C-alpha positions, 0 to 999 in steps of 0.5 A: 500500500505504501508503494502504491501511495508513493506512486500516486504522489509521483503521478500527482507531482507530474500532473501538477507540473505538466497539467496538459497534454501536447494536444491540449496545449495547442487547443486540439480536442481529440476527444471529439474524433472529428476530421480537423483535430485528427489532421492537426494532430497528424501534422504535430506528430510529423513535426515532432518526429524530426530531430528538434525539440518538442517545444520548437515543434509545438511552436511551428505547429501553432504557427501553421494553425494560427495561419488558418491552415487547420484542415487538409483543404486549407493546408492544401491551398498553400504553396510550398514557399508559404509553408517554408516561410512559416516554419522557418520563422517559427523555430523550425528553420533546420527542417523547413524545406523538407517538412514543407514537402512532407506536408504536401505528400501527406495531404496528397495521400490523405486525400487520395486514400481517405478523402481527407478524413483520418477516421476512414484510415481507422475504418479501412484498417478494421480498427486494428492498432497494428494496421492503423500504425502501418497505414500511418507510417505510409505518410512521409515523415511519420515513422515509429516515433511519429506513430507513437506520438499520434497514438499517445493522444488519439487513444482518447477517441480510438479506444482500440489503442487504450491503454497505450504507453509508448517506449519514450513515456515508459522509460520516463516512468521507470526512471521515476519508479512508476510502472511502465505499462499502459494499464497501470499508468492509466489506473494511476492517471484516472482513466482514458481521458487523463492518460495522455496528460500523464504520458506527456508529463512523463516525457516532458519530465525527461526532456526537462531533466526534472526527475529530481524536482518531481521526486522531491515534490512527491516526497 
């Protein structure tokens, strides 16, 4: 019981320090399971897959959405030069040109295969997590890491992934003395809607090297 209580205190410390998931920080409501938020989170997963800090990827994503490019149609109406300019000016200079191309490729595949709606990807995959991952990785710039990022938050709406915990979050959980499996972390977090918040908090704890601060707060 004492160990469980300590785990609860650690989780509370993580969530107190990092109360929102990455999607929530950008105002993306994935609980609605509608095309625009799913597309926006796919864009974020693509940006966060590059060898760049999560904060800079978030900054770049926010800039794209603030420009009004929040749906596949709106993004498709932009030029490569326009996308490069926004990315370059918002913390994504190193990967601006390649990512602008990846976005175009993503839009083409999304339109051709799924009519611009990622819910069709889910349905065409038979709601199989492994098949959804395979199809998601067909988007240029999305690999295993990008798929992990996408499913980390989409599990709020796509219940076939719940309880999902990616390797990055699991490693951070272990370093704090927490269980590293999705089921245990979901129980500690308080369920499916809260689990992505905890996973984001765990990843951010690792990125910020905040382990000692978290453990001190939980003591």
